[in-house]
VEXDREN-2710 file (C-alpha; in Angstrom, 1 decimal):
% VEXDREN-2710
k/r/px/py/pz
1/UNK/-238.7/-151.4/95.8
2/UNK/-239.4/-147.9/95.8
3/UNK/-238.8/-147.6/99.7
4/UNK/-235.6/-149.2/99.1
5/UNK/-234.5/-146.6/96.7
6/UNK/-235.5/-143.9/99.0
7/UNK/-233.5/-145.3/101.9
8/UNK/-230.5/-145.7/99.5
9/UNK/-230.8/-142.1/98.5
10/UNK/-231.2/-141.1/102.0
11/UNK/-227.9/-143.0/102.9
12/UNK/-226.1/-141.2/100.0
13/UNK/-227.0/-138.0/101.4
14/UNK/-226.0/-139.2/105.1
15/UNK/-222.5/-140.4/103.6
16/UNK/-222.0/-136.9/102.0
17/UNK/-222.8/-135.0/105.0
18/UNK/-220.5/-137.3/107.1
19/UNK/-217.8/-137.0/104.5
20/UNK/-218.2/-133.1/104.8
21/UNK/-218.2/-133.1/108.4
22/UNK/-214.7/-135.1/108.6
23/UNK/-213.0/-132.6/106.1
24/UNK/-210.7/-130.2/108.1
25/UNK/-212.2/-126.9/108.8
26/UNK/-210.6/-123.8/107.7
27/UNK/-210.7/-120.1/109.0
28/UNK/-209.0/-117.0/107.3
29/UNK/-209.3/-113.1/108.2
30/UNK/-208.4/-110.8/105.5
31/UNK/-208.5/-107.0/105.0
32/UNK/-210.0/-105.5/101.8
33/UNK/-207.2/-103.0/102.3
34/UNK/-204.1/-102.6/104.3
35/UNK/-203.7/-98.8/104.0
36/UNK/-206.3/-96.3/104.5
37/UNK/-206.9/-92.8/105.5
38/UNK/-208.8/-91.4/108.6
39/UNK/-212.4/-91.9/108.2
40/UNK/-212.0/-94.1/105.0
41/UNK/-214.0/-97.5/105.6
42/UNK/-212.5/-100.6/105.0
43/UNK/-213.8/-104.4/105.3
44/UNK/-212.6/-107.0/107.5
45/UNK/-213.8/-110.4/106.2
46/UNK/-213.6/-113.8/108.0
47/UNK/-214.0/-116.7/105.9
48/UNK/-214.8/-120.1/107.5
49/UNK/-215.2/-123.4/105.3
50/UNK/-216.4/-126.7/106.5
51/UNK/-218.2/-125.8/109.6
52/UNK/-221.4/-124.6/110.9
53/UNK/-223.0/-123.1/114.2
54/UNK/-220.2/-120.3/114.5
55/UNK/-220.6/-117.5/116.8
56/UNK/-218.7/-114.3/116.5
57/UNK/-218.7/-111.1/118.4
58/UNK/-220.7/-108.0/117.4
59/UNK/-217.6/-105.7/118.1
60/UNK/-213.9/-106.1/118.0
61/UNK/-212.1/-103.6/120.6
62/UNK/-209.2/-101.9/119.0
63/UNK/-208.1/-98.3/120.4
64/UNK/-208.3/-96.0/117.3
65/UNK/-210.5/-98.1/115.3
66/UNK/-214.3/-98.6/115.4
67/UNK/-215.0/-102.4/114.3
68/UNK/-218.4/-103.5/114.0
69/UNK/-220.3/-106.6/112.7
70/UNK/-221.9/-105.6/109.2
71/UNK/-223.3/-108.9/108.2
72/UNK/-222.7/-112.6/106.9
73/UNK/-223.3/-114.8/103.7
74/UNK/-223.6/-118.6/103.7
75/UNK/-223.4/-121.1/100.8
76/UNK/-223.6/-125.2/100.7
77/UNK/-222.1/-126.8/97.5
78/UNK/-222.9/-130.3/96.7
79/UNK/-220.6/-132.0/94.1
80/UNK/-220.1/-135.4/93.2
81/UNK/-216.9/-137.3/92.5
82/UNK/-216.0/-140.9/91.8
83/UNK/-219.7/-141.5/92.4
84/UNK/-219.5/-139.7/95.9
85/UNK/-221.4/-136.9/96.9
86/UNK/-219.5/-134.0/98.7
87/UNK/-221.3/-131.2/100.7
88/UNK/-219.0/-128.2/101.7
89/UNK/-220.6/-125.3/103.6
90/UNK/-218.6/-121.9/103.6
91/UNK/-219.6/-118.6/105.2
92/UNK/-218.1/-115.0/105.0
93/UNK/-218.6/-112.9/108.1
94/UNK/-217.8/-109.1/107.6
95/UNK/-216.9/-106.3/109.6
96/UNK/-216.8/-102.8/108.9
97/UNK/-213.9/-100.7/110.2
98/UNK/-213.8/-96.8/110.5
99/UNK/-210.4/-95.4/111.6
100/UNK/-210.6/-92.8/114.1
101/UNK/-207.1/-91.7/114.2
102/UNK/-203.7/-92.0/112.5
103/UNK/-201.4/-94.8/113.2
104/UNK/-200.5/-98.5/112.7
105/UNK/-202.8/-100.7/114.3
106/UNK/-202.8/-104.5/114.9
107/UNK/-206.2/-106.5/114.9
108/UNK/-205.6/-109.4/117.3
109/UNK/-206.1/-113.0/116.3
110/UNK/-209.5/-114.3/116.9
111/UNK/-210.4/-117.6/118.5
112/UNK/-213.3/-119.4/116.6
113/UNK/-215.0/-122.6/117.5
114/UNK/-215.9/-124.5/114.4
115/UNK/-217.4/-128.0/114.5
116/UNK/-216.3/-128.7/117.8
117/UNK/-212.7/-127.5/117.1
118/UNK/-211.2/-124.2/118.2
119/UNK/-209.4/-122.5/115.2
120/UNK/-207.5/-119.2/115.2
121/UNK/-207.2/-116.1/112.8
122/UNK/-203.8/-114.6/112.3
123/UNK/-203.2/-111.0/113.4
124/UNK/-203.9/-108.4/110.9
125/UNK/-201.9/-104.8/110.4
126/UNK/-203.9/-101.8/109.4
127/UNK/-201.9/-98.5/108.5
128/UNK/-204.1/-95.4/108.7
129/UNK/-202.5/-92.3/107.2
130/UNK/-203.4/-88.7/108.8
131/UNK/-204.7/-87.5/105.7
132/UNK/-208.4/-88.5/104.8
133/UNK/-208.5/-90.9/101.9
134/UNK/-204.8/-91.9/102.0
135/UNK/-202.9/-91.2/98.7
136/UNK/-205.6/-88.9/97.2
137/UNK/-205.1/-86.3/99.7
138/UNK/-208.1/-84.7/101.3
139/UNK/-210.3/-86.8/99.1
140/UNK/-211.6/-90.2/100.6
141/UNK/-211.9/-93.2/98.3
142/UNK/-215.4/-94.2/99.2
143/UNK/-217.4/-96.8/97.5
144/UNK/-219.2/-95.7/94.5
145/UNK/-222.5/-96.2/96.6
146/UNK/-222.4/-95.5/100.2
147/UNK/-223.8/-98.6/102.1
148/UNK/-225.1/-97.9/105.7
149/UNK/-223.5/-100.0/108.4
150/UNK/-226.9/-101.8/109.1
151/UNK/-226.9/-103.4/105.7
152/UNK/-225.6/-106.8/104.9
153/UNK/-222.2/-107.2/103.2
154/UNK/-220.7/-109.9/101.1
155/UNK/-217.5/-111.6/100.1
156/UNK/-214.1/-109.3/100.5
157/UNK/-213.4/-106.8/97.8
158/UNK/-216.7/-107.0/95.9
159/UNK/-219.6/-104.6/95.4
160/UNK/-222.2/-104.9/98.3
161/UNK/-225.8/-106.7/97.7
162/UNK/-228.4/-105.2/100.0
163/UNK/-232.0/-106.0/100.8
164/UNK/-234.2/-104.5/98.2
165/UNK/-236.8/-102.3/98.9
166/UNK/-239.4/-104.8/98.8
167/UNK/-242.2/-106.2/101.5
168/UNK/-240.5/-108.5/104.1
169/UNK/-243.3/-110.9/103.3
170/UNK/-242.4/-112.6/100.0
171/UNK/-245.1/-114.7/98.0
172/UNK/-244.4/-117.8/96.0
173/UNK/-245.3/-115.8/92.8
174/UNK/-242.3/-113.3/93.3
175/UNK/-240.1/-115.2/91.0
176/UNK/-237.9/-112.4/90.3
177/UNK/-237.7/-108.7/90.6
178/UNK/-235.4/-105.8/90.5
179/UNK/-234.2/-102.9/92.6
180/UNK/-232.8/-99.6/91.5
181/UNK/-230.6/-98.0/94.3
182/UNK/-229.6/-94.4/94.1
183/UNK/-227.8/-93.0/97.3
184/UNK/-229.1/-89.4/96.9
185/UNK/-232.6/-88.0/96.1
186/UNK/-231.4/-84.2/95.6
187/UNK/-228.5/-83.8/92.9
188/UNK/-227.3/-80.9/90.6
189/UNK/-227.0/-80.7/86.9
190/UNK/-223.9/-82.0/85.6
191/UNK/-223.2/-84.0/88.8
192/UNK/-222.4/-88.0/88.2
193/UNK/-224.6/-89.9/90.5
194/UNK/-223.6/-93.6/90.9
195/UNK/-226.3/-96.3/90.4
196/UNK/-226.8/-99.9/91.1
197/UNK/-229.2/-101.9/89.4
198/UNK/-229.9/-105.3/91.1
199/UNK/-232.1/-108.2/89.9
200/UNK/-233.1/-110.8/92.1
201/UNK/-233.9/-114.4/90.8
202/UNK/-235.6/-117.0/93.2
203/UNK/-235.9/-119.8/90.5
204/UNK/-233.5/-121.1/88.0
205/UNK/-233.1/-119.2/84.8
206/UNK/-231.0/-117.2/82.5
207/UNK/-230.9/-113.7/81.3
208/UNK/-231.7/-113.1/77.5
209/UNK/-229.3/-110.2/77.1
210/UNK/-226.0/-109.2/78.8
211/UNK/-226.9/-105.6/79.8
212/UNK/-230.3/-104.1/81.2
213/UNK/-232.5/-101.7/79.2
214/UNK/-232.1/-98.2/81.1
215/UNK/-232.6/-94.8/79.6
216/UNK/-234.6/-91.8/79.8
217/UNK/-235.0/-88.0/79.0
218/UNK/-233.2/-85.3/81.1
219/UNK/-230.2/-87.5/82.1
220/UNK/-227.3/-89.6/80.4
221/UNK/-226.4/-93.0/81.5
222/UNK/-222.8/-94.5/81.8
223/UNK/-221.8/-97.8/80.0
224/UNK/-222.5/-100.8/82.5
225/UNK/-219.6/-102.8/83.6
226/UNK/-219.6/-106.4/84.1
227/UNK/-222.4/-107.7/86.4
228/UNK/-221.4/-109.2/89.7
229/UNK/-222.9/-112.4/91.0
230/UNK/-224.0/-113.0/94.7
231/UNK/-226.6/-115.1/96.6
232/UNK/-228.6/-113.3/99.3
233/UNK/-231.1/-114.8/101.6
234/UNK/-234.4/-112.9/102.1
235/UNK/-236.8/-114.2/104.6
236/UNK/-235.6/-117.8/104.3
237/UNK/-235.4/-117.8/100.7
238/UNK/-232.1/-117.8/98.7
239/UNK/-231.9/-115.4/95.7
240/UNK/-229.4/-115.4/93.0
241/UNK/-228.6/-111.6/92.5
242/UNK/-227.2/-109.8/89.4
243/UNK/-225.7/-106.3/90.4
244/UNK/-224.7/-103.9/87.7
245/UNK/-223.2/-100.8/88.5
246/UNK/-223.6/-97.5/86.3
247/UNK/-223.9/-93.9/86.7
248/UNK/-226.5/-91.2/85.6
249/UNK/-225.8/-87.4/84.9
250/UNK/-228.7/-85.0/85.0
251/UNK/-228.6/-82.4/82.3
252/UNK/-231.6/-80.1/83.1
253/UNK/-232.7/-78.6/86.4
254/UNK/-236.2/-79.7/87.9
255/UNK/-237.9/-82.9/88.8
256/UNK/-236.3/-86.0/86.9
257/UNK/-238.3/-89.1/86.5
258/UNK/-236.0/-92.0/86.3
259/UNK/-237.9/-95.0/84.4
260/UNK/-237.3/-98.5/85.4
261/UNK/-234.4/-100.5/84.3
262/UNK/-235.5/-103.9/82.6
263/UNK/-233.6/-107.3/82.1
264/UNK/-235.3/-109.8/80.0
265/UNK/-234.8/-113.3/81.4
266/UNK/-236.2/-116.9/80.9
267/UNK/-237.2/-118.6/84.1
268/UNK/-238.3/-122.0/85.4
269/UNK/-241.7/-122.3/86.6
270/UNK/-241.7/-125.2/88.9
271/UNK/-244.5/-127.8/88.9
272/UNK/-245.7/-129.9/91.6
273/UNK/-243.1/-132.4/93.2
274/UNK/-243.1/-135.8/91.7
275/UNK/-244.1/-138.6/94.4
276/UNK/-241.3/-140.7/93.1
277/UNK/-238.6/-138.2/93.6
278/UNK/-236.2/-140.2/95.6
279/UNK/-234.3/-137.1/97.0
280/UNK/-237.2/-135.2/98.1
281/UNK/-236.6/-132.2/96.1
282/UNK/-233.0/-131.8/97.1
283/UNK/-231.9/-131.1/93.5
284/UNK/-234.9/-129.1/92.7
285/UNK/-238.2/-129.9/90.7
286/UNK/-238.9/-130.0/87.0
287/UNK/-241.0/-127.2/85.5
288/UNK/-241.6/-125.1/82.3
289/UNK/-239.9/-122.1/81.1
290/UNK/-241.3/-118.7/80.8
291/UNK/-239.9/-115.6/79.3
292/UNK/-240.4/-112.6/81.9
293/UNK/-239.2/-109.1/81.7
294/UNK/-237.5/-108.5/85.0
295/UNK/-238.0/-104.7/86.0
296/UNK/-237.0/-102.3/88.8
297/UNK/-239.1/-99.7/90.3
298/UNK/-239.0/-96.1/88.9
299/UNK/-237.4/-93.5/90.9
300/UNK/-237.5/-89.6/91.2
301/UNK/-234.7/-87.0/91.5
302/UNK/-234.8/-83.5/92.3
303/UNK/-232.2/-81.7/90.1
304/UNK/-231.0/-78.2/91.2
305/UNK/-229.1/-75.6/88.9
306/UNK/-225.5/-74.9/89.9
307/UNK/-225.6/-71.5/92.1
308/UNK/-224.1/-68.5/90.4
309/UNK/-223.0/-67.0/93.8
310/UNK/-219.5/-67.7/94.5
311/UNK/-218.7/-69.1/91.3
312/UNK/-214.9/-68.6/90.5
313/UNK/-213.9/-67.4/87.1
314/UNK/-211.6/-70.5/86.7
315/UNK/-214.5/-73.0/87.1
316/UNK/-214.7/-75.3/84.1
317/UNK/-217.9/-77.4/85.1
318/UNK/-216.1/-80.0/87.6
319/UNK/-218.3/-81.4/90.1
320/UNK/-217.2/-83.8/93.0
321/UNK/-214.5/-83.9/95.7
322/UNK/-211.1/-83.7/94.3
323/UNK/-207.2/-82.9/95.5
324/UNK/-204.5/-81.5/93.4
325/UNK/-200.8/-81.8/93.2
326/UNK/-197.9/-80.7/91.0
327/UNK/-194.3/-81.7/89.9
328/UNK/-192.0/-80.2/87.2
329/UNK/-189.1/-81.7/85.2
330/UNK/-186.2/-80.7/84.6
331/UNK/-185.5/-78.4/87.4
332/UNK/-183.1/-76.5/85.4
333/UNK/-183.6/-75.3/81.6
334/UNK/-181.1/-73.4/79.5
335/UNK/-182.4/-70.7/77.2
336/UNK/-185.1/-72.1/74.7
337/UNK/-185.5/-75.5/76.9
338/UNK/-189.1/-76.3/77.9
339/UNK/-190.0/-77.5/81.2
340/UNK/-192.8/-80.0/81.9
341/UNK/-195.4/-79.1/84.6
342/UNK/-197.3/-82.3/85.4
343/UNK/-200.5/-81.3/87.3
344/UNK/-202.6/-84.2/88.8
345/UNK/-206.3/-83.9/89.8
346/UNK/-207.6/-87.1/91.8
347/UNK/-210.6/-87.6/93.6
348/UNK/-214.4/-88.6/92.6
349/UNK/-216.6/-86.7/90.3
350/UNK/-217.3/-85.9/86.4
351/UNK/-213.9/-86.4/85.0
352/UNK/-215.2/-86.5/81.6
353/UNK/-216.5/-83.2/81.6
354/UNK/-214.1/-81.2/83.7
355/UNK/-211.7/-78.5/82.0
356/UNK/-208.0/-78.5/82.8
357/UNK/-206.5/-76.4/85.7
358/UNK/-205.8/-72.7/84.8
359/UNK/-202.1/-71.6/85.3
360/UNK/-201.7/-68.3/87.2
361/UNK/-198.5/-66.2/88.1
362/UNK/-197.2/-67.0/84.6
363/UNK/-195.6/-63.7/84.1
364/UNK/-192.2/-64.4/82.1
365/UNK/-193.3/-67.7/81.0
366/UNK/-194.9/-69.0/77.7
367/UNK/-197.4/-71.8/78.4
368/UNK/-199.1/-74.2/76.1
369/UNK/-202.3/-76.4/76.1
370/UNK/-201.7/-79.4/78.1
371/UNK/-202.4/-83.1/77.3
372/UNK/-204.3/-85.1/79.6
373/UNK/-204.8/-88.8/80.7
374/UNK/-207.4/-90.4/83.3
375/UNK/-206.7/-93.4/85.4
376/UNK/-209.8/-94.8/87.0
377/UNK/-209.5/-96.2/90.3
378/UNK/-209.1/-100.1/90.0
379/UNK/-211.9/-100.8/92.4
380/UNK/-214.2/-98.5/90.6
381/UNK/-215.8/-100.0/87.3
382/UNK/-217.8/-96.8/86.4
383/UNK/-214.9/-94.2/86.3
384/UNK/-216.4/-92.4/89.2
385/UNK/-213.2/-92.4/91.2
386/UNK/-209.7/-92.0/89.8
387/UNK/-207.2/-89.2/88.8
388/UNK/-206.5/-87.0/85.6
389/UNK/-202.9/-86.1/84.7
390/UNK/-202.2/-82.8/82.8
391/UNK/-199.0/-82.3/81.2
392/UNK/-198.1/-78.5/80.6
393/UNK/-195.0/-77.6/78.5
394/UNK/-193.8/-74.2/79.7
395/UNK/-191.0/-72.1/78.0
396/UNK/-189.2/-69.1/80.1
397/UNK/-189.2/-65.8/78.2
398/UNK/-186.8/-64.3/80.8
399/UNK/-184.9/-65.8/83.9
400/UNK/-187.4/-67.6/86.2
401/UNK/-186.9/-69.2/89.6
402/UNK/-190.2/-70.7/90.2
403/UNK/-193.0/-72.3/87.9
404/UNK/-196.5/-70.9/87.5
405/UNK/-199.1/-71.8/89.9
406/UNK/-202.1/-74.4/88.8
407/UNK/-205.6/-73.4/90.2
408/UNK/-208.5/-75.8/89.8
409/UNK/-212.0/-74.8/90.8
410/UNK/-214.9/-77.2/91.3
411/UNK/-218.3/-77.5/92.9
412/UNK/-219.0/-79.7/95.8
413/UNK/-222.4/-81.1/96.0
414/UNK/-222.0/-82.5/99.7
415/UNK/-220.9/-78.6/100.8
416/UNK/-223.0/-77.1/98.3
417/UNK/-220.3/-74.6/97.4
418/UNK/-217.4/-73.8/95.2
419/UNK/-214.0/-74.8/96.2
420/UNK/-210.7/-73.6/94.6
421/UNK/-207.3/-75.6/94.8
422/UNK/-203.9/-74.2/94.2
423/UNK/-200.6/-75.8/94.0
424/UNK/-197.4/-74.3/95.5
425/UNK/-195.0/-72.8/92.9
426/UNK/-192.0/-75.2/92.3
427/UNK/-188.5/-73.9/92.5
428/UNK/-186.8/-74.0/89.2
429/UNK/-183.7/-72.6/87.4
430/UNK/-184.8/-71.5/83.9
431/UNK/-183.0/-69.2/81.6
432/UNK/-184.8/-66.7/79.8
433/UNK/-184.6/-65.7/75.9
434/UNK/-184.9/-67.7/72.8
435/UNK/-182.3/-70.4/71.8
436/UNK/-179.3/-69.1/69.6
437/UNK/-180.8/-68.7/66.3
438/UNK/-180.4/-71.3/63.6
439/UNK/-179.2/-70.1/60.2
440/UNK/-182.4/-69.7/58.0
441/UNK/-182.7/-72.5/55.5
442/UNK/-181.2/-72.1/52.0
443/UNK/-180.3/-68.5/52.7
444/UNK/-176.7/-67.6/51.6
445/UNK/-175.4/-64.3/52.2
446/UNK/-172.6/-63.4/50.2
447/UNK/-169.8/-61.5/51.9
448/UNK/-168.7/-58.0/50.5
449/UNK/-165.8/-58.0/48.2
450/UNK/-162.7/-56.4/49.2
451/UNK/-160.8/-55.0/46.0
452/UNK/-157.2/-55.7/46.3
453/UNK/-155.1/-52.9/47.1
454/UNK/-153.7/-50.8/44.3
455/UNK/-149.8/-51.9/43.5
456/UNK/-147.5/-49.1/44.0
457/UNK/-144.9/-48.3/41.5
458/UNK/-141.4/-49.0/42.6
459/UNK/-139.3/-45.7/42.5
460/UNK/-136.7/-45.6/39.7
461/UNK/-133.2/-44.8/41.0
462/UNK/-131.8/-41.6/40.0
463/UNK/-129.2/-42.2/37.3
464/UNK/-125.9/-41.2/38.1
465/UNK/-124.8/-38.0/36.1
466/UNK/-121.5/-39.7/34.8
467/UNK/-123.6/-42.5/33.4
468/UNK/-126.0/-40.0/31.4
469/UNK/-123.3/-37.9/30.1
470/UNK/-121.4/-40.9/29.1
471/UNK/-124.4/-42.5/27.3
472/UNK/-126.0/-39.5/26.1
473/UNK/-126.1/-39.4/22.2
474/UNK/-128.4/-37.1/20.6
475/UNK/-128.6/-39.2/17.3
476/UNK/-130.0/-42.0/19.1
477/UNK/-132.5/-40.4/21.6
478/UNK/-136.3/-41.6/21.5
479/UNK/-139.2/-40.8/24.0
480/UNK/-140.5/-43.6/26.2
481/UNK/-144.0/-43.4/25.0
482/UNK/-142.7/-44.3/21.5
483/UNK/-140.8/-47.4/22.6
484/UNK/-142.8/-50.5/21.7
485/UNK/-141.8/-52.6/24.6
486/UNK/-143.0/-49.7/26.8
487/UNK/-146.2/-49.5/25.3
488/UNK/-147.0/-53.4/25.4
489/UNK/-146.0/-53.4/29.1
490/UNK/-148.2/-50.5/30.1
491/UNK/-151.0/-51.9/27.8
492/UNK/-151.0/-55.0/29.6
493/UNK/-151.2/-53.2/33.0
494/UNK/-154.1/-51.3/31.8
495/UNK/-156.2/-54.1/30.7
496/UNK/-155.5/-55.8/34.1
497/UNK/-156.5/-52.7/35.9
498/UNK/-159.8/-52.7/33.9
499/UNK/-160.6/-56.2/34.9
500/UNK/-159.8/-56.0/38.3
501/UNK/-161.9/-52.9/38.6
502/UNK/-164.8/-54.6/37.0
503/UNK/-164.4/-57.7/39.2
504/UNK/-164.3/-55.4/42.5
505/UNK/-167.4/-53.5/41.5
506/UNK/-169.3/-56.9/40.6
507/UNK/-168.5/-58.2/44.2
508/UNK/-169.5/-55.1/45.7
509/UNK/-172.8/-55.0/43.8
510/UNK/-173.5/-58.7/44.6
511/UNK/-172.8/-58.2/48.5
512/UNK/-175.0/-55.1/48.7
513/UNK/-178.1/-54.9/50.8
514/UNK/-180.6/-55.2/47.8
515/UNK/-178.8/-58.1/46.5
516/UNK/-178.9/-59.9/49.7
517/UNK/-182.7/-59.2/50.1
518/UNK/-183.4/-60.4/46.5
519/UNK/-181.6/-63.5/47.5
520/UNK/-183.6/-63.8/50.6
521/UNK/-187.0/-63.1/48.9
522/UNK/-186.2/-65.8/46.3
523/UNK/-185.4/-68.5/48.7
524/UNK/-188.3/-67.5/50.9
525/UNK/-190.7/-67.8/47.9
526/UNK/-189.6/-71.4/47.8
527/UNK/-190.7/-71.9/51.5
528/UNK/-193.9/-70.3/50.6
529/UNK/-194.4/-72.7/47.5
530/UNK/-193.9/-75.8/49.8
531/UNK/-196.4/-74.4/52.4
532/UNK/-199.2/-74.2/49.5
533/UNK/-199.0/-78.0/48.9
534/UNK/-202.1/-79.6/50.4
535/UNK/-199.9/-82.5/51.5
536/UNK/-197.8/-80.4/54.0
537/UNK/-198.8/-81.5/57.4
538/UNK/-199.9/-78.8/60.1
539/UNK/-196.5/-79.2/61.9
540/UNK/-194.2/-79.0/58.9
541/UNK/-196.7/-76.1/57.5
542/UNK/-196.0/-73.9/60.6
543/UNK/-192.3/-74.7/60.8
544/UNK/-191.9/-73.4/57.2
545/UNK/-193.9/-70.3/58.3
546/UNK/-191.7/-69.8/61.1
547/UNK/-188.5/-70.1/58.8
548/UNK/-190.0/-67.8/56.2
549/UNK/-190.5/-65.1/58.9
550/UNK/-187.0/-65.8/60.4
551/UNK/-185.4/-65.5/56.9
552/UNK/-187.2/-62.0/55.9
553/UNK/-186.2/-60.5/59.4
554/UNK/-182.7/-62.2/59.5
555/UNK/-183.6/-63.0/63.2
556/UNK/-185.7/-65.7/65.2
557/UNK/-186.1/-63.2/68.1
558/UNK/-189.7/-61.5/68.7
559/UNK/-187.9/-58.3/69.1
560/UNK/-186.9/-58.1/65.5
561/UNK/-190.8/-58.3/64.6
562/UNK/-191.6/-55.6/67.0
563/UNK/-188.9/-53.4/65.4
564/UNK/-189.6/-54.1/61.7
565/UNK/-191.4/-51.3/59.6
566/UNK/-194.7/-53.1/59.4
567/UNK/-198.3/-52.2/60.5
568/UNK/-199.7/-53.2/63.8
569/UNK/-202.2/-55.5/62.0
570/UNK/-199.5/-57.2/60.2
571/UNK/-197.3/-57.7/63.2
572/UNK/-200.3/-59.2/65.1
573/UNK/-201.0/-61.8/62.2
574/UNK/-197.5/-62.8/62.0
575/UNK/-197.2/-63.1/66.1
576/UNK/-200.1/-65.2/66.0
577/UNK/-198.7/-67.5/63.4
578/UNK/-195.5/-67.7/65.6
579/UNK/-197.7/-68.4/68.7
580/UNK/-199.3/-71.4/66.6
581/UNK/-196.0/-72.6/65.4
582/UNK/-194.7/-72.8/69.3
583/UNK/-197.9/-74.3/70.5
584/UNK/-197.6/-77.3/67.8
585/UNK/-194.0/-77.5/68.9
586/UNK/-194.2/-77.5/72.7
587/UNK/-198.0/-78.5/73.4
588/UNK/-198.9/-82.0/74.5
589/UNK/-202.4/-81.7/73.8
590/UNK/-202.4/-84.2/70.7
591/UNK/-202.7/-84.0/67.0
592/UNK/-203.6/-80.7/65.3
593/UNK/-205.8/-80.2/62.5
594/UNK/-205.1/-77.4/59.5
595/UNK/-208.4/-76.7/57.6
596/UNK/-207.8/-75.6/53.9
597/UNK/-209.0/-72.0/54.6
598/UNK/-206.7/-71.6/57.5
599/UNK/-203.8/-72.7/55.3
600/UNK/-204.7/-70.2/52.7
601/UNK/-205.1/-67.4/55.3
602/UNK/-201.6/-67.9/56.7
603/UNK/-200.0/-67.9/53.3
604/UNK/-201.8/-64.8/52.4
605/UNK/-200.6/-63.0/55.8
606/UNK/-197.1/-64.1/55.0
607/UNK/-197.1/-62.8/51.5
608/UNK/-198.5/-59.5/52.8
609/UNK/-195.8/-59.4/55.4
610/UNK/-193.2/-59.9/52.7
611/UNK/-194.5/-57.1/50.7
612/UNK/-194.5/-54.6/53.4
613/UNK/-190.7/-55.5/54.1
614/UNK/-189.6/-54.4/50.5
END
């Protein structure tokens, strides 16, 4: 009976293999990237499903490209559907392409014989730019950890798994082990060093935590990305491999000891195969589970201090390889309008620790601290490759035809020297001077009153002699000053003149300089009162401060401040307040904070400024 069961099991396996052999074989070729720069490596992967015994050439001849066989990986998957076993074998054959010159190249179709059939791949087109690294200018987009051509490579577009630094002869008790891969043995303080932590499992099991334990003194560790799972055959034994990518940054010079990385796991320890196993161990054997801390080997790094010789004054801590480019918008600006100067630094290195580029040749411009945004490369999980964009707001103080120049200095560990990059000035048409000043808030200046012109008395016609003689009667003659009507009329006129005079004098007094200054100070005190409120946000606080200064000087121009009868310390303090207002108005650096002490200091400086102007 047992023999019958064994034969039945073998027959099932035979049917599964026969079914798999009848499946249509498939072959496909694909490039990891179709646009690269000169010297930038790219993978060509040929995937074959449903066949075995495939033979491929070691090299592919294309003029301008160096194409060499890099490695292969195979996998057999057995599934059961509707009571039937299905076995499918798939393989990925990897070639490494190194572009030698620029141009558009066609990688011809390859004829491959699989399972007695001849299959063909499709033609592939690779575009190689004349600038190394493609869109990143003179910076190649290289893998975070360089992989020699002689090492094995896996599936397309995935991190590589190489043979660990272990003896070639593996014993049965080596159930699981780790490998710590660091591409360089000598680095610099502050340099970001990409690291791969690999764990090899030769038996079934599971990890007991998501990320490895990895830390030490004298360096920092970046966050681990999601692990990449692979299979790798070492000396005839298939290992399941977990690959974690991270980066370390040394913080001091000297010999740096890197301790082992550890990943707790629960592994199945196999027992002897049962005699009644009808599949002969095809699906693995039973066994006990054991908790094992899987560890890598320790490592040592030599860390050197950054050299002082040749260090540019603009150097702000950037270490790696970078390129720089700039753009400006709009290209035409009226007086008082800002221009956005966008500077992008791209490449590979310590983006978190670098400072922004320095703007030079900025005479005639007022510049403000930039905002920044980092975008990592999609193929880099640790943020080692990418680009950081800086946005500067610049304001012309006088007519300008070109933007400032952005300078960026960094240390290149591969060249072991400092490099300074500069952008070219961008042509613009920017008008200088401030915008037309706005009327200071709540400041009303009364116009000087113009008194009415004095009414002139109409001349009385000279009476004719005949009339006077005819009407003259000594008995009825009375002086005009005694005439009641005359007295009433002239009294009314006198009262009107007095009232008009008083009204005119009041208008003149109210429109005088002292009156205007009094009104200005009264309204300005209202602005200071608003500023003293703790609920006043920083942007509004400094806007009120600028309005206060403009109201007291009756001008928004900086020239009015220079011409004011103030001491040099007061002028410098007020100018600093106006600079902070402009920075908050035009800077893209982010949210500003205003401590209580600074708020009180600014209010006190404005009060002192107001007192000196009286």
